[in-house]
C-alpha positions as CSV (number, residue, x, y, z in Angstrom):
1,M,-172.8,-80.6,-26.0
2,Q,-168.9,-80.9,-26.2
3,T,-169.0,-83.6,-29.1
4,I,-171.0,-81.2,-30.9
5,A,-168.3,-78.2,-30.1
6,H,-165.7,-80.8,-31.2
7,I,-167.1,-81.1,-34.4
8,L,-167.6,-77.8,-35.3
9,R,-164.7,-76.7,-34.2
10,A,-163.0,-79.2,-36.5
11,W,-165.0,-77.9,-39.5
12,L,-164.1,-74.0,-38.8
13,V,-160.2,-75.5,-39.2
14,V,-161.4,-77.3,-42.5
15,F,-163.3,-74.6,-43.8
16,A,-160.3,-72.1,-43.3
17,I,-158.2,-74.5,-44.6
18,L,-159.9,-74.9,-47.8
19,L,-160.3,-71.0,-48.4
20,P,-158.5,-69.6,-50.9
21,S,-155.9,-67.9,-49.6
22,S,-156.5,-64.1,-50.4
23,L,-159.5,-64.9,-49.0
24,V,-158.1,-65.4,-45.4
25,A,-155.8,-63.0,-46.2
26,E,-158.8,-60.9,-46.4
27,S,-160.1,-62.1,-43.6
28,L,-157.5,-61.0,-41.2
29,R,-156.9,-58.0,-42.2
30,D,-160.4,-57.3,-41.4
31,D,-160.2,-58.6,-38.6
32,V,-157.5,-56.7,-37.5
33,N,-158.5,-52.9,-39.0
34,A,-161.4,-53.3,-37.1
35,L,-159.1,-54.1,-34.1
36,Y,-157.4,-51.3,-34.7
37,Q,-160.1,-48.9,-34.6
38,S,-161.8,-50.4,-31.3
39,K,-159.5,-50.9,-29.5
40,L,-155.3,-50.5,-30.6
41,E,-156.4,-46.2,-31.7
42,D,-156.7,-45.8,-27.5
43,L,-153.8,-48.3,-26.5
44,F,-151.6,-46.9,-29.0
45,L,-152.2,-43.1,-27.5
46,Y,-152.1,-44.0,-23.8
47,F,-148.4,-45.9,-24.4
48,H,-147.3,-42.8,-26.6
49,Q,-148.2,-40.3,-24.0
50,N,-147.4,-42.5,-21.2
51,P,-143.7,-43.4,-22.3
52,E,-141.5,-44.8,-19.6
53,L,-136.9,-45.0,-18.8
54,S,-135.5,-48.2,-19.0
55,T,-135.9,-50.0,-16.0
56,M,-139.1,-48.3,-14.6
57,E,-141.8,-49.0,-16.9
58,Q,-143.6,-49.7,-14.1
59,Q,-147.4,-48.2,-15.0
60,T,-146.5,-49.3,-19.4
61,A,-145.6,-53.0,-17.7
62,V,-149.3,-53.1,-15.6
63,R,-151.5,-51.6,-18.5
64,L,-149.3,-54.5,-20.7
65,A,-150.2,-57.5,-18.2
66,D,-153.8,-56.6,-17.4
67,E,-154.7,-56.6,-21.2
68,L,-153.2,-59.9,-21.8
69,E,-154.7,-61.2,-18.5
70,Q,-158.2,-60.0,-20.2
71,L,-157.4,-62.0,-23.2
72,G,-157.1,-65.4,-21.5
73,Y,-153.8,-65.3,-21.1
74,R,-151.6,-66.7,-18.0
75,V,-149.2,-63.6,-17.1
76,E,-146.2,-63.1,-14.7
77,R,-145.0,-60.2,-13.7
78,N,-142.3,-58.5,-12.4
79,V,-139.6,-61.4,-14.4
80,G,-135.8,-59.4,-14.5
81,G,-137.6,-56.1,-13.3
82,T,-140.2,-54.9,-15.0
83,G,-140.6,-57.6,-17.6
84,I,-144.0,-59.6,-18.5
85,V,-144.2,-63.4,-19.5
86,A,-148.3,-64.3,-21.1
87,L,-148.3,-67.9,-22.3
88,L,-151.4,-69.2,-24.0
89,E,-151.5,-72.9,-23.8
90,N,-153.6,-74.9,-27.1
91,G,-152.5,-78.3,-26.6
92,E,-149.3,-80.3,-27.5
93,G,-147.0,-78.2,-30.5
94,P,-144.0,-75.8,-30.2
95,L,-143.9,-72.9,-28.2
96,V,-143.4,-70.1,-29.8
97,M,-141.7,-66.5,-28.2
98,F,-143.0,-63.0,-29.5
99,R,-140.9,-60.6,-28.2
100,A,-142.1,-56.7,-27.7
101,D,-140.1,-54.0,-25.8
102,M,-141.3,-51.3,-23.7
103,D,-139.4,-48.5,-22.6
104,G,-139.1,-45.1,-23.6
105,L,-135.7,-42.8,-24.2
106,P,-135.0,-39.3,-22.0
107,I,-136.2,-37.1,-24.8
108,E,-138.6,-34.2,-25.1
109,E,-141.0,-34.6,-27.8
110,K,-140.9,-31.9,-30.5
111,S,-142.6,-34.4,-33.3
112,G,-145.8,-31.6,-33.5
113,L,-148.4,-34.0,-32.7
114,A,-151.5,-33.1,-31.4
115,Y,-150.5,-36.5,-28.6
116,A,-147.3,-35.7,-28.4
117,S,-145.7,-37.2,-25.4
118,R,-145.4,-34.1,-22.6
119,A,-144.1,-36.5,-19.7
120,R,-141.7,-36.9,-17.1
121,Q,-139.5,-38.6,-15.0
122,I,-136.8,-38.5,-12.8
123,D,-134.3,-40.4,-13.8
124,P,-131.5,-42.9,-12.0
125,N,-129.4,-40.1,-11.4
126,G,-132.2,-38.3,-9.9
127,N,-132.3,-35.8,-12.4
128,E,-136.1,-35.0,-14.1
129,V,-136.3,-35.2,-17.9
130,F,-139.0,-35.1,-20.6
131,V,-139.9,-38.8,-21.6
132,M,-140.2,-40.1,-25.5
133,H,-141.2,-43.2,-27.3
134,A,-138.5,-42.3,-29.9
135,C,-138.1,-45.6,-31.2
136,G,-141.6,-46.9,-31.7
137,H,-141.7,-49.3,-28.6
138,D,-145.0,-48.2,-28.9
139,V,-145.9,-49.2,-31.4
140,H,-144.4,-52.6,-30.1
141,I,-146.5,-53.1,-27.3
142,T,-149.7,-52.7,-28.7
143,S,-148.9,-54.6,-31.7
144,L,-147.8,-57.6,-29.0
145,I,-151.4,-57.1,-27.3
146,G,-153.6,-57.0,-31.1
147,T,-151.4,-60.3,-32.2
148,A,-152.8,-61.6,-28.7
149,E,-156.5,-61.2,-29.4
150,M,-156.0,-62.3,-32.7
151,M,-154.3,-65.7,-31.8
152,A,-156.6,-66.2,-29.1
153,E,-159.9,-65.4,-31.0
154,R,-157.4,-68.6,-33.8
155,R,-157.2,-71.1,-31.2
156,S,-158.8,-73.8,-33.8
157,Q,-156.2,-72.4,-36.4
158,W,-153.0,-73.5,-34.2
159,R,-152.0,-75.9,-31.4
160,G,-148.6,-75.8,-28.7
161,T,-147.6,-72.5,-26.9
162,L,-147.1,-69.3,-28.3
163,M,-145.3,-66.5,-25.4
164,L,-145.2,-63.4,-25.4
165,I,-142.7,-61.2,-24.0
166,G,-143.1,-57.2,-22.8
167,Q,-139.1,-56.8,-22.1
168,P,-137.5,-53.5,-20.1
169,A,-134.6,-51.9,-20.8
170,E,-134.1,-52.8,-24.6
171,E,-132.3,-49.1,-25.1
172,R,-130.1,-49.6,-22.2
173,V,-129.6,-53.2,-24.1
174,M,-129.6,-54.5,-20.1
175,G,-133.3,-55.9,-20.3
176,A,-133.0,-59.1,-22.1
177,A,-130.0,-59.7,-20.3
178,A,-132.1,-59.6,-16.7
179,M,-134.6,-61.5,-18.2
180,R,-132.5,-64.3,-19.0
181,A,-130.6,-64.0,-15.7
182,D,-133.7,-64.5,-13.6
183,N,-134.2,-68.3,-15.3
184,L,-136.7,-68.1,-17.7
185,W,-136.4,-70.3,-19.8
186,E,-136.2,-72.7,-16.6
187,R,-139.1,-70.6,-15.8
188,F,-141.2,-70.7,-18.9
189,G,-139.6,-73.5,-21.3
190,Q,-137.1,-72.8,-23.7
191,P,-139.3,-71.7,-27.3
192,D,-138.5,-73.9,-30.1
193,Y,-138.8,-70.3,-32.4
194,A,-138.8,-66.8,-31.6
195,M,-139.4,-63.5,-33.5
196,A,-139.7,-59.6,-32.6
197,F,-140.0,-56.9,-35.2
198,H,-139.3,-53.0,-34.8
199,V,-141.4,-50.4,-36.8
200,A,-139.0,-48.9,-38.6
201,S,-139.3,-45.2,-40.0
202,T,-136.8,-45.8,-42.6
203,L,-139.1,-47.7,-44.6
204,P,-142.5,-46.5,-46.3
205,T,-145.4,-48.4,-44.4
206,G,-147.0,-51.1,-46.2
207,I,-143.1,-53.2,-46.4
208,L,-142.1,-55.5,-43.9
209,G,-137.8,-56.1,-44.0
210,A,-136.6,-59.3,-43.0
211,S,-132.9,-60.1,-44.0
212,K,-131.6,-63.4,-44.1
213,D,-128.3,-62.8,-41.7
214,S,-127.6,-60.0,-39.5
215,P,-130.7,-57.0,-39.2
216,Y,-128.6,-55.2,-36.1
217,S,-124.9,-55.1,-35.0
218,G,-123.3,-56.4,-31.8
219,A,-122.4,-53.4,-30.1
220,D,-119.9,-52.3,-27.6
221,T,-119.7,-49.4,-25.3
222,V,-116.1,-48.6,-24.5
223,D,-114.6,-46.0,-22.1
224,I,-111.4,-44.6,-22.5
225,Y,-109.5,-42.5,-19.4
226,I,-106.6,-40.8,-20.3
227,T,-104.3,-39.2,-16.9
228,G,-102.2,-36.3,-18.1
229,V,-100.1,-34.4,-16.3
230,G,-101.3,-30.5,-15.4
231,A,-99.4,-27.8,-15.8
232,H,-100.4,-23.3,-16.7
233,G,-101.9,-22.7,-19.8
234,A,-98.6,-20.7,-21.0
235,S,-96.1,-23.8,-20.0
236,P,-97.1,-27.2,-21.3
237,H,-93.7,-28.0,-21.3
238,R,-94.4,-28.8,-17.7
239,G,-97.0,-31.4,-18.2
240,I,-98.5,-33.7,-20.5
241,D,-101.5,-32.5,-22.5
242,P,-105.0,-35.3,-22.2
243,I,-106.6,-33.4,-24.6
244,V,-103.4,-33.6,-27.1
245,L,-104.0,-37.3,-26.3
246,G,-106.9,-38.0,-26.8
247,S,-107.4,-36.0,-29.9
248,Q,-104.5,-38.4,-31.1
249,I,-106.1,-41.3,-29.9
250,V,-109.4,-39.9,-31.1
251,V,-107.9,-39.9,-34.8
252,G,-105.8,-42.4,-34.4
253,L,-109.2,-44.5,-34.1
254,Q,-110.5,-44.1,-37.1
255,T,-108.3,-46.2,-38.7
256,V,-108.9,-49.1,-36.7
257,V,-111.9,-50.3,-39.0
258,S,-109.9,-49.4,-42.6
259,R,-106.8,-51.3,-41.3
260,T,-107.9,-53.5,-39.1
261,L,-111.0,-55.6,-40.5
262,P,-111.2,-57.0,-44.1
263,P,-112.4,-54.6,-46.9
264,R,-115.7,-56.4,-47.2
265,R,-116.4,-55.9,-43.5
266,P,-118.3,-53.4,-41.7
267,G,-117.8,-52.6,-38.5
268,V,-117.3,-48.7,-36.3
269,I,-116.1,-47.0,-33.8
270,T,-117.6,-44.0,-33.4
271,V,-116.4,-41.4,-30.3
272,G,-119.7,-39.7,-28.9
273,A,-118.3,-37.7,-25.7
274,F,-114.6,-36.1,-25.0
275,H,-114.9,-34.7,-21.7
276,S,-112.1,-32.5,-20.7
277,G,-110.6,-29.6,-18.8
278,T,-112.5,-27.1,-16.7
279,K,-110.5,-22.9,-17.6
280,H,-109.2,-21.2,-20.9
281,N,-105.4,-21.6,-19.4
282,I,-105.3,-24.4,-17.4
283,I,-104.0,-27.9,-18.8
284,S,-105.4,-30.5,-17.3
285,D,-104.7,-33.9,-15.2
286,A,-107.4,-36.6,-17.1
287,A,-109.8,-36.7,-20.1
288,H,-112.4,-39.1,-21.0
289,L,-113.6,-40.8,-24.1
290,Q,-117.3,-42.1,-24.7
291,L,-117.0,-45.0,-27.0
292,T,-119.6,-46.9,-29.1
293,V,-117.7,-50.0,-31.0
294,R,-120.4,-52.0,-33.3
295,S,-119.3,-55.1,-35.6
296,E,-120.9,-58.1,-37.5
297,S,-119.1,-61.3,-35.3
298,A,-117.7,-62.3,-32.8
299,E,-114.3,-62.8,-34.6
300,D,-114.7,-58.7,-35.9
301,R,-115.4,-57.6,-32.1
302,I,-112.6,-59.4,-30.7
303,L,-109.8,-57.3,-33.4
304,L,-111.7,-53.8,-33.0
305,L,-112.1,-53.9,-29.2
306,D,-107.9,-54.9,-29.5
307,G,-107.1,-52.4,-31.7
308,I,-108.6,-49.5,-29.6
309,R,-106.7,-50.7,-26.7
310,R,-103.4,-51.2,-29.3
311,V,-104.3,-47.1,-30.7
312,A,-105.0,-45.7,-26.7
313,E,-101.9,-47.1,-25.1
314,N,-99.1,-46.5,-27.3
315,M,-100.6,-43.2,-27.8
316,G,-99.8,-42.5,-24.2
317,R,-96.1,-44.1,-25.2
318,V,-96.2,-41.7,-27.3
319,A,-97.1,-38.4,-25.3
320,G,-94.2,-40.1,-22.9
321,L,-96.2,-41.3,-20.3
322,P,-95.1,-44.1,-18.0
323,E,-96.5,-47.9,-18.8
324,D,-98.7,-47.8,-15.1
325,Q,-100.2,-44.7,-16.2
326,L,-100.6,-45.4,-19.9
327,P,-104.6,-44.6,-21.2
328,R,-107.1,-47.2,-19.7
329,V,-109.4,-49.2,-21.9
330,V,-112.9,-50.0,-20.0
331,V,-115.6,-52.3,-22.4
332,S,-118.6,-52.0,-20.3
333,E,-121.0,-55.0,-19.8
334,E,-123.8,-53.3,-21.7
335,S,-122.6,-55.0,-25.0
336,V,-124.7,-56.9,-27.3
337,P,-123.5,-59.8,-29.5
338,P,-125.1,-58.8,-33.6
339,T,-128.5,-60.5,-33.7
340,L,-128.8,-63.6,-36.6
341,N,-131.8,-64.6,-38.4
342,D,-132.2,-68.0,-38.6
343,R,-132.1,-68.3,-42.8
344,A,-134.4,-71.9,-43.0
345,L,-137.3,-70.2,-40.4
346,T,-136.6,-66.6,-42.2
347,E,-136.9,-68.2,-46.0
348,R,-140.3,-70.1,-44.7
349,I,-141.6,-67.0,-43.3
350,M,-141.0,-64.7,-46.3
351,D,-142.9,-67.3,-48.6
352,V,-145.6,-67.3,-46.4
353,W,-145.3,-63.8,-46.4
354,G,-145.4,-63.2,-50.0
355,N,-148.1,-65.6,-49.9
356,H,-150.3,-63.9,-48.0
357,F,-149.3,-60.0,-48.6
358,G,-148.8,-60.5,-52.9
359,D,-145.8,-59.1,-54.2
360,G,-143.7,-56.2,-53.1
361,V,-144.5,-56.5,-49.8
362,L,-140.9,-57.0,-49.1
363,F,-138.1,-54.7,-48.5
364,S,-135.4,-56.0,-51.3
365,G,-132.8,-52.7,-50.3
366,E,-129.6,-52.8,-48.4
367,R,-129.3,-52.3,-44.8
368,L,-127.1,-48.8,-44.3
369,G,-126.8,-48.7,-40.9
370,M,-125.4,-50.1,-37.8
371,G,-127.5,-50.5,-35.5
372,A,-128.3,-52.8,-31.6
373,E,-130.3,-54.8,-30.1
374,D,-130.2,-56.7,-26.9
375,F,-133.0,-59.6,-28.8
376,P,-130.3,-62.0,-29.8
377,V,-129.5,-62.1,-25.4
378,F,-132.4,-64.5,-25.9
379,T,-131.7,-66.5,-29.0
380,I,-127.4,-67.1,-28.6
381,N,-127.1,-69.5,-25.6
382,P,-128.5,-72.0,-26.2
383,Y,-129.5,-71.0,-30.1
384,I,-133.1,-70.8,-31.0
385,P,-133.8,-70.2,-34.2
386,S,-134.9,-66.5,-34.6
387,L,-136.2,-63.8,-37.1
388,Y,-136.2,-59.8,-36.4
389,F,-138.0,-58.3,-38.9
390,A,-139.1,-54.7,-39.5
391,V,-142.1,-53.3,-40.1
392,G,-142.3,-49.7,-42.6
393,G,-143.6,-46.5,-40.5
394,T,-143.5,-43.7,-42.6
395,P,-146.0,-42.9,-45.2
396,P,-144.9,-43.6,-48.6
397,E,-145.5,-39.3,-49.8
398,D,-143.5,-38.0,-47.0
399,F,-140.4,-39.6,-49.3
400,L,-141.3,-37.8,-51.9
401,R,-142.3,-35.0,-50.0
402,E,-138.5,-35.4,-48.7
403,K,-137.0,-36.2,-52.0
404,S,-138.2,-32.7,-53.6
405,G,-136.4,-30.7,-51.1
406,G,-139.4,-31.0,-47.9
407,E,-139.0,-31.6,-45.1
408,P,-136.8,-34.6,-43.9
409,V,-138.2,-37.8,-42.5
410,P,-137.2,-37.7,-38.7
411,S,-135.3,-40.5,-37.5
412,H,-134.7,-42.7,-34.4
413,H,-134.1,-40.9,-30.9
414,S,-134.9,-37.0,-32.6
415,P,-137.3,-35.6,-31.3
416,L,-138.6,-35.2,-33.8
417,F,-140.0,-38.4,-34.7
418,K,-142.7,-40.4,-35.9
419,I,-145.0,-43.0,-37.7
420,E,-148.0,-43.9,-38.3
421,P,-149.6,-45.4,-36.1
422,D,-152.7,-46.7,-37.8
423,R,-150.8,-48.6,-40.5
424,S,-147.8,-49.5,-38.9
425,V,-149.7,-51.0,-35.5
426,S,-152.3,-52.7,-38.5
427,L,-149.3,-54.8,-40.4
428,G,-146.9,-55.3,-37.1
429,V,-149.8,-57.5,-36.2
430,E,-151.4,-59.2,-39.7
431,A,-147.7,-60.2,-39.9
432,S,-147.3,-61.0,-36.8
433,V,-150.2,-63.4,-36.6
434,T,-149.4,-64.8,-40.2
435,A,-145.9,-65.8,-38.8
436,L,-147.0,-67.2,-35.9
437,L,-150.0,-69.9,-37.7
438,E,-147.0,-70.7,-39.8
439,L,-144.7,-72.0,-37.1
440,L,-147.8,-73.2,-35.0
441,A,-149.9,-75.0,-37.6
442,R,-151.8,-77.7,-37.1
């Protein structure tokens, strides 16, 4: 019986190879669509309505791990906190990792969807907050389960080991580092390739985006602490006003990118918060600026951070502060390098997608924002060839409506954020499985 089973399995592999690519694609698409209707739709609704904050994804991790175990994966829980590692071993071959992030955001959902989240959670500071999947991580983990099932059903078509990761705390760019610090590669093996995707409200459903260089920027969280000299609001000459000094620093920072980086290299310095003062007629003795800094390389990151220090400290000197009281610039440990796709791997998978999906599936526009990700913490040291791609999440008709003056398409991290789950999850699964079958091909 075992010999007959081996012969049948071999013929199935040969049959799959000899089938026209259009029929293979149609078969996979039909299977994914059927799986969405029978299982993934309910899973998506569960994850969407039960989001959890970064580092606190307890129930999300339990549900994800349980689903993967039921599919025959060997699952390790609580890796780097609430992280999940699931392995499906299928003979000799490469080890390929695919990651999905799990955490939600402290936002009250106002999307108007019938299945909108009303979840609340106590945050790390002890405050009760609304929680929402305002960045599509519910799509990511639902698709990961769909990918897991499709790959388990297609063992005859690939060989090697598939590693699926459910990552916590991406929104706070902490989760990947926590999993690495928990000896991720030492315990489970260092992948030969690594992949992940992000659903994008800025792309129409049915479209995939894959940059051959950097799909996401590096990000630093920076604080500037200003110590002034307090005084009465009617006697400003008797103090050193930290609000005026802070304002001069904010204005000075606007020149750092334009006058420090070469003109064709992008960078961003945004002051997201300015805290100072308690009352109308009191000149405060302190101010606190909170910044996000985006860069595309290690070299540019140093230039921007040095520029911030230069502006802050010298503006303190202009204000007359002594050397031991100059504004203090602190760079948080919550920093991530740019996400850099491996060019050869990206071109290889883009060719596969082109053959599988046909013309028009790949996004050809430019990247306009400088969003950041902690995925490169998995892939930079040591270097692992990786591909981070995008899956369109907004129906094309919504863009037409916006263009004609109608309701705009909501951005990520907005309380209005919403995507079309059926086509987003299904395309995420189909694109992921197609890429994995290529990398793990017999």
